[in-house]
ZAMARGU-4260 file (C-alpha; in steps of 0.2 Angstrom, whole numbers, plus 5000, padded with zeros to 4 digits):
<rodrens>
0) 5140/5163/5084 | 5144/5151/5097 | 5139/5154/5117 | 5152/5148/5128 | 5148/5140/5147
5) 5163/5137/5160 | 5155/5129/5174 | 5160/5122/5191 | 5163/5104/5193 | 5165/5091/5207
10) 5162/5103/5223 | 5163/5118/5213 | 5144/5113/5207 | 5137/5113/5190 | 5133/5130/5188
15) 5142/5144/5176 | 5154/5153/5184 | 5154/5173/5185 | 5154/5179/5167 | 5149/5164/5161
20) 5140/5161/5149 | 5146/5171/5135 | 5150/5173/5116 | 5163/5165/5109 | 5180/5176/5106
25) 5195/5173/5093 | 5213/5177/5102 | 5214/5180/5116 | 5197/5174/5120 | 5190/5179/5136
30) 5197/5178/5152 | 5190/5174/5168 | 5198/5176/5187 | 5193/5159/5197 | 5196/5149/5212
35) 5205/5136/5214 | 5197/5120/5207 | 5190/5108/5193 | 5181/5116/5178 | 5170/5113/5163
40) 5172/5121/5147 | 5159/5121/5136 | 5146/5127/5120 | 5129/5127/5116 | 5126/5114/5103
45) 5130/5120/5084 | 5123/5111/5070 | 5135/5108/5057 | 5150/5111/5065 | 5161/5099/5074
50) 5169/5103/5092 | 5188/5099/5099 | 5197/5105/5114 | 5215/5109/5117 | 5228/5118/5126
55) 5228/5116/5142 | 5210/5107/5144 | 5205/5090/5140 | 5197/5081/5126 | 5180/5083/5135
60) 5185/5102/5141 | 5189/5097/5159 | 5203/5108/5168 | 5209/5110/5184 | 5216/5127/5191
65) 5227/5129/5206 | 5232/5147/5214 | 5243/5156/5202 | 5240/5148/5187 | 5238/5155/5171
70) 5228/5143/5157 | 5221/5145/5142 | 5211/5130/5132 | 5204/5132/5115 | 5189/5126/5108
75) 5190/5123/5087 | 5173/5123/5077 | 5173/5115/5059 | 5160/5115/5048 | 5152/5099/5040
80) 5152/5096/5022 | 5136/5091/5017 | 5131/5075/5012 | 5126/5078/4993 | 5116/5065/4985
85) 5116/5065/4968 | 5101/5067/4956 | 5093/5054/4944 | 5085/5058/4932 | 5066/5050/4926
90) 5057/5054/4907 | 5040/5054/4907 | 5035/5050/4889 | 5015/5053/4885 | 5009/5041/4870
95) 4989/5041/4864 | 4982/5026/4853 | 4966/5032/4842 | 4960/5016/4835 | 4943/5018/4839
100) 4938/5037/4831 | 4948/5047/4845 | 4955/5064/4843 | 4965/5068/4857 | 4985/5072/4857
105) 4999/5068/4869 | 4995/5087/4875 | 4976/5084/4878 | 4984/5075/4894 | 4990/5082/4911
110) 5005/5072/4918 | 5009/5073/4936 | 5027/5066/4946 | 5023/5068/4965 | 5034/5063/4978
115) 5030/5048/4987 | 5034/5041/5006 | 5045/5057/5016 | 5044/5065/4999 | 5027/5069/5004
120) 5011/5068/4986 | 5014/5084/4981 | 5021/5088/4965 | 5039/5090/4960 | 5046/5104/4951
125) 5040/5104/4934 | 5024/5095/4936 | 5012/5093/4931 | 5015/5098/4913 | 5005/5093/4896
130) 5009/5076/4890 | 5023/5074/4877 | 5028/5060/4864 | 5047/5053/4865 | 5057/5057/4870
135) 5043/5065/4884 | 5048/5079/4899 | 5063/5076/4910 | 5062/5077/4929 | 5080/5079/4940
140) 5076/5072/4955 | 5081/5067/4973 | 5084/5048/4975 | 5068/5041/4982 | 5052/5034/4976
145) 5038/5045/4965 | 5022/5042/4957 | 5017/5047/4939 | 4999/5048/4934 | 4986/5057/4924
150) 4971/5070/4927 | 4956/5058/4921 | 4952/5060/4903 | 4937/5053/4901 | 4937/5040/4882
155) 4953/5032/4886 | 4960/5021/4897 | 4977/5022/4902 | 4990/5008/4906 | 5011/5013/4913
160) 5024/5002/4907 | 5044/5008/4906 | 5053/5008/4922 | 5036/5011/4930 | 5026/4998/4937
165) 5006/4997/4934 | 5002/5010/4946 | 5015/5022/4940 | 5024/5019/4953 | 5045/5023/4953
170) 5060/5022/4962 | 5076/5030/4960 | 5092/5030/4964 | 5110/5043/4962 | 5113/5042/4944
175) 5098/5031/4937 | 5091/5037/4922 | 5073/5029/4919 | 5060/5031/4907 | 5038/5029/4912
180) 5026/5028/4896 | 5009/5032/4900 | 5000/5025/4885 | 4984/5028/4883 | 4970/5019/4869
185) 4955/5025/4865 | 4938/5016/4871 | 4926/5012/4856 | 4910/5021/4859 | 4898/5011/4866
190) 4881/5005/4855 | 4865/5011/4863 | 4852/5001/4856 | 4835/5009/4854 | 4823/5008/4866
195) 4810/4997/4861 | 4803/4993/4877 | 4810/4974/4877 | 4818/4967/4892 | 4836/4957/4895
200) 4844/4946/4907 | 4861/4952/4916 | 4870/4937/4927 | 4881/4944/4939 | 4892/4932/4946
205) 4906/4934/4962 | 4919/4923/4961 | 4932/4921/4976 | 4951/4914/4975 | 4958/4908/4990
210) 4976/4904/4983 | 4986/4915/4998 | 4978/4911/5016 | 4964/4922/5012 | 4946/4917/5019
215) 4935/4927/5010 | 4920/4920/5002 | 4907/4929/4990 | 4896/4935/5001 | 4908/4946/5009
220) 4906/4957/4996 | 4893/4968/4990 | 4891/4971/4973 | 4882/4984/4963 | 4871/4985/4946
225) 4869/5003/4941 | 4865/5014/4927 | 4862/5033/4926 | 4849/5034/4938 | 4859/5023/4952
230) 4855/5007/4960 | 4844/4996/4948 | 4829/4986/4958 | 4838/4972/4968 | 4853/4980/4970
235) 4864/4983/4980 | 4865/4964/4985 | 4877/4951/4992 | 4889/4943/4981 | 4885/4926/4974
240) 4894/4909/4966 | 4887/4902/4951 | 4874/4905/4943 | 4875/4921/4953 | 4862/4935/4953
245) 4848/4938/4938 | 4842/4956/4936 | 4828/4958/4925 | 4832/4975/4915 | 4825/4986/4902
250) 4836/4988/4887 | 4851/5000/4887 | 4868/5002/4895 | 4872/4998/4914 | 4889/4996/4925
255) 4894/4980/4936 | 4905/4987/4951 | 4908/4981/4969 | 4912/4988/4987 | 4932/4991/4989
260) 4936/4972/4994 | 4954/4974/5007 | 4967/4961/5004 | 4962/4956/4985 | 4963/4961/4968
265) 4947/4963/4957 | 4944/4960/4939 | 4928/4960/4928 | 4925/4947/4914 | 4914/4940/4904
270) 4901/4951/4895 | 4906/4965/4904 | 4919/4977/4900 | 4935/4979/4913 | 4927/4994/4918
275) 4910/4983/4921 | 4900/4994/4907 | 4888/4980/4900 | 4874/4984/4884 | 4857/4975/4884
280) 4846/4973/4871 | 4830/4967/4871 | 4830/4947/4871 | 4848/4949/4879 | 4855/4934/4891
285) 4872/4941/4896 | 4885/4936/4910 | 4897/4944/4921 | 4909/4938/4934 | 4919/4948/4946
290) 4934/4940/4950 | 4943/4943/4967 | 4960/4934/4971 | 4967/4937/4989 | 4984/4944/4988
295) 5000/4935/4995 | 5008/4941/5011 | 5024/4938/5017 | 5026/4921/5025 | 5036/4920/5042
300) 5051/4913/5046 | 5052/4896/5056 | 5069/4895/5059 | 5077/4911/5067 | 5079/4910/5086
305) 5070/4921/5097 | 5079/4936/5105 | 5083/4940/5122 | 5067/4948/5128 | 5075/4963/5136
310) 5070/4980/5126 | 5054/4980/5120 | 5046/4993/5107 | 5028/4999/5110 | 5018/5006/5097
315) 5005/5021/5102 | 4988/5016/5101 | 4980/5032/5093 | 4981/5035/5075 | 4977/5050/5068
320) 4966/5047/5053 | 4957/5063/5049 | 4975/5069/5044 | 4977/5056/5032 | 4959/5056/5024
325) 4957/5064/5007 | 4940/5065/4997 | 4935/5065/4978 | 4915/5073/4979 | 4910/5069/4961
330) 4894/5069/4950 | 4889/5056/4938 | 4878/5061/4923 | 4863/5051/4916 | 4875/5047/4901
335) 4887/5040/4912 | 4901/5052/4911 | 4906/5058/4927 | 4914/5076/4935 | 4927/5071/4948
340) 4935/5084/4960 | 4954/5087/4954 | 4947/5091/4935 | 4944/5107/4927 | 4922/5102/4929
345) 4926/5106/4946 | 4929/5121/4956 | 4934/5118/4975 | 4932/5134/4985 | 4937/5134/5004
350) 4921/5144/5014 | 4930/5143/5033 | 4926/5133/5047 | 4928/5115/5038 | 4918/5119/5025
355) 4922/5118/5005 | 4912/5121/4992 | 4910/5110/4977 | 4906/5120/4959 | 4903/5106/4946
360) 4900/5111/4925 | 4891/5095/4918 | 4894/5099/4902 | 4907/5093/4888 | 4911/5114/4884
365) 4929/5119/4884 | 4935/5126/4900 | 4940/5143/4891 | 4919/5144/4883 | 4910/5157/4894
370) 4896/5145/4897 | 4906/5134/4907 | 4903/5143/4923 | 4903/5128/4937 | 4885/5130/4941
375) 4876/5113/4935 | 4877/5108/4955 | 4885/5117/4969 | 4887/5107/4984 | 4893/5112/5001
380) 4901/5100/5011 | 4907/5102/5029 | 4922/5092/5035 | 4923/5096/5053 | 4920/5078/5058
385) 4932/5068/5045 | 4922/5052/5048 | 4904/5059/5045 | 4904/5074/5034 | 4887/5085/5029
390) 4881/5087/5013 | 4870/5105/5010 | 4863/5104/4991 | 4865/5123/4988 | 4861/5124/4971
395) 4857/5117/4953 | 4858/5125/4937 | 4858/5108/4927 | 4845/5103/4913 | 4846/5085/4924
400) 4846/5078/4938 | 4866/5070/4945 | 4870/5056/4955 | 4883/5061/4969 | 4894/5052/4976
405) 4911/5054/4987 | 4925/5041/4988 | 4936/5040/5001 | 4956/5039/5003 | 4968/5034/5015
410) 4986/5041/5009 | 4979/5039/4992 | 4975/5023/4992 | 4954/5022/4989 | 4945/5015/5003
415) 4926/5018/4998 | 4916/5026/4985 | 4898/5030/4992 | 4882/5034/4987 | 4876/5052/4994
420) 4860/5056/4981 | 4852/5050/4968 | 4844/5066/4962 | 4855/5080/4963 | 4840/5092/4959
425) 4828/5087/4970 | 4837/5089/4987 | 4840/5106/4984 | 4839/5114/5000 | 4843/5101/5010
430) 4857/5094/5019 | 4864/5074/5023 | 4876/5070/5034 | 4886/5054/5026 | 4897/5044/5036
435) 4914/5044/5025 | 4921/5030/5034 | 4911/5017/5030 | 4921/5002/5024 | 4937/5010/5028
440) 4951/5000/5033 | 4954/5013/5048 | 4971/5007/5053 | 4980/5012/5038 | 4981/5029/5046
445) 4994/5023/5054 | 5002/5022/5037 | 5020/5027/5046 | 5029/5021/5060 | 5033/5033/5076
450) 5050/5042/5072 | 5057/5033/5088 | 5055/5018/5077 | 5063/5023/5060 | 5079/5013/5054
455) 5075/5001/5066 | 5074/4982/5064 | 5062/4974/5075 | 5060/4956/5082 | 5045/4947/5083
460) 5048/4940/5101 | 5029/4930/5103 | 5035/4923/5086 | 5051/4917/5081 | 5061/4932/5080
465) 5056/4938/5063 | 5065/4954/5058 | 5058/4970/5054 | 5065/4983/5043 | 5058/5001/5046
470) 5063/5012/5031 | 5068/5030/5037 | 5059/5038/5022 | 5042/5031/5023 | 5041/5022/5039
475) 5034/5007/5033 | 5041/4989/5038 | 5050/4976/5025 | 5051/4956/5030 | 5068/4953/5031
480) 5067/4933/5028 | 5085/4929/5027 | 5102/4937/5021 | 5097/4936/5004 | 5084/4947/5008
485) 5092/4958/5020 | 5105/4963/5009 | 5094/4965/4993 | 5084/4977/5004 | 5101/4985/5009
490) 5106/4987/4987 | 5087/4992/4983 | 5085/5005/4999 | 5103/5013/4997 | 5105/5033/4996
495) 5121/5037/4987 | 5135/5045/4997 | 5153/5053/4991 | 5169/5046/4999 | 5172/5062/5004
500) 5154/5064/5013 | 5155/5047/5018 | 5172/5049/5027 | 5162/5064/5039 | 5152/5048/5047
505) 5160/5038/5061 | 5164/5023/5056 | 5167/5005/5066 | 5175/4988/5060 | 5165/4978/5066
510) 5148/4973/5078 | 5157/4971/5095 | 5166/4989/5091 | 5149/4996/5088 | 5143/4990/5102
515) 5156/4997/5113 | 5157/5016/5103 | 5151/5031/5111 | 5134/5039/5102 | 5140/5055/5093
520) 5123/5057/5088 | 5125/5075/5098 | 5140/5081/5091 | 5139/5076/5072 | 5124/5082/5065
525) 5125/5075/5047 | 5126/5058/5053 | 5111/5061/5065 | 5101/5068/5050 | 5102/5050/5042
530) 5104/5039/5055 | 5096/5022/5052 | 5099/5024/5033 | 5109/5014/5021 | 5122/5022/5011
535) 5129/5015/4994 | 5147/5022/4989 | 5143/5030/4971 | 5162/5033/4967 | 5167/5015/4971
540) 5157/4999/4969 | 5143/5004/4977 | 5147/4995/4994 | 5134/4995/5008 | 5135/5004/5023
545) 5122/5006/5037 | 5121/5021/5050 | 5116/5013/5068 | 5103/5022/5076 | 5108/5025/5093
550) 5126/5027/5090 | 5126/5037/5074 | 5141/5026/5068 | 5142/5017/5050 | 5148/5000/5048
555) 5150/4990/5031 | 5141/4976/5026 | 5150/4966/5011 | 5138/4954/5009 | 5119/4945/5015
560) 5129/4936/5028 | 5135/4951/5034 | 5119/4961/5034 | 5108/4951/5042 | 5121/4945/5056
565) 5120/4965/5058 | 5101/4967/5060 | 5100/4953/5071 | 5112/4961/5081 | 5103/4977/5081
570) 5086/4971/5082 | 5072/4977/5095 | 5059/4966/5101 | 5039/4969/5099 | 5026/4962/5103
575) 5011/4955/5088 | 4999/4967/5093 | 5011/4983/5092 | 5020/4976/5076 | 5003/4976/5069
580) 4999/4992/5068 | 5014/4997/5057 | 5010/4995/5041 | 5018/4983/5027 | 5029/4989/5012
585) 5028/4981/4995
</rodrens>
């Protein structure tokens, strides 16, 4: 399995001698008749094994021969034990509340657990699964970050509790046993007043809160008021502070929304429901307020001394946005119900050459009903140019018209929601080119650092030497404000490792020893695979070790001060412009 070389050295040159290379051979081995001189014995790299030299060869395989000598070199390969990371358990509970005449049960919902970061965004083994009340559905998973979600079920709100955050995200380390609960509560039916020909007034107020350094104003937002036919007269409109924008509308049901507002949270209050729905009766005078609050960013340090401007990292400018874009082509029925990609009401087929066909079922029929035929509206979408997609309206067998829209996301983060047509029946036989990246923050296409930076610490050489750690699993950067934060990162980002497997990774005791040591990245495949990672001793007390990217050697950090000192020493300088191209982890 091994390919062995004998090569000349010094005045002999560095070429293989006659008969070399040769496959490895146990005792008595392979013999070579050579002239007097110095030679080097070596072998091609073989992952999963260490290599040592013994016999008449030096530790690096060198050997000197004089006339008449008969010498023997032995190369011993020892297989490296795999690093086994103990699994974690995740329990997902589905709970349904029917206090508004809803009839769904836990099994009416389809629940997903998907990987995140280095795990990709695919369902894990056993996912998707139908929802299950306590004790829920259990998954044995590798330590990492995951996202719990469910397919859309109209008529119910969804909220996350337990160990998941509000968006369903959860981080697992070895030995964890965590529980996430998705609670669905049925939405009270909107009572539509009789069409009496009267009108009401709707005021839409836009409020922007900048308490974390934000600079946006109300007029930076684009606000929509829509009904089943699309935007009403006067909509869309730029946001306006109190008293807002007034709309005189026929009695009926409407929805208030806004285009994606990057860097801000969004809430809707007043007479609107939290999803923006509002019912106007004749003579009504109602007000809805959309509030945006800027999201806090990590403040820079002002006390750190800049590092010497020796080595500086650069980040490639071009990012492949097309590989990170995903699309949700969907329709809205006149009653406001929606049919989204990824649900049973939308069948997607690949027609080749970058074209996908979306076949919609707009009814509420059970998917097993023979009339559930996906023929109500058929649209072909050409994605050959990922930024400007071409809609081709093939046919419509529906009894009513649909509004057609497309949502664009980058790595699962929704960026834009664009109107394609207000009448799917009227446009049959035509096509329309849509700019799918209007309003999209294309910088988010770089939602991972280049491989060469993963696991490294970057220092802002144009500021005060602020330190950022690039997490290997996700490629996201995290700000190390001080020793407390640095140690917290080591604890939270750590991978579990047994004592036996830790001994397979060469270690050093001090920063000076690390600085003067030789790299083992090319000879220790186990250490090379996890370089830049933080390891926690699961069989002890969770002691934290960092595996250096350049040397592939581990070094123990007992506390925050030690962790921060190491991170500063290993820092690689980076400019503000290049740092801005790397995404920030939360």
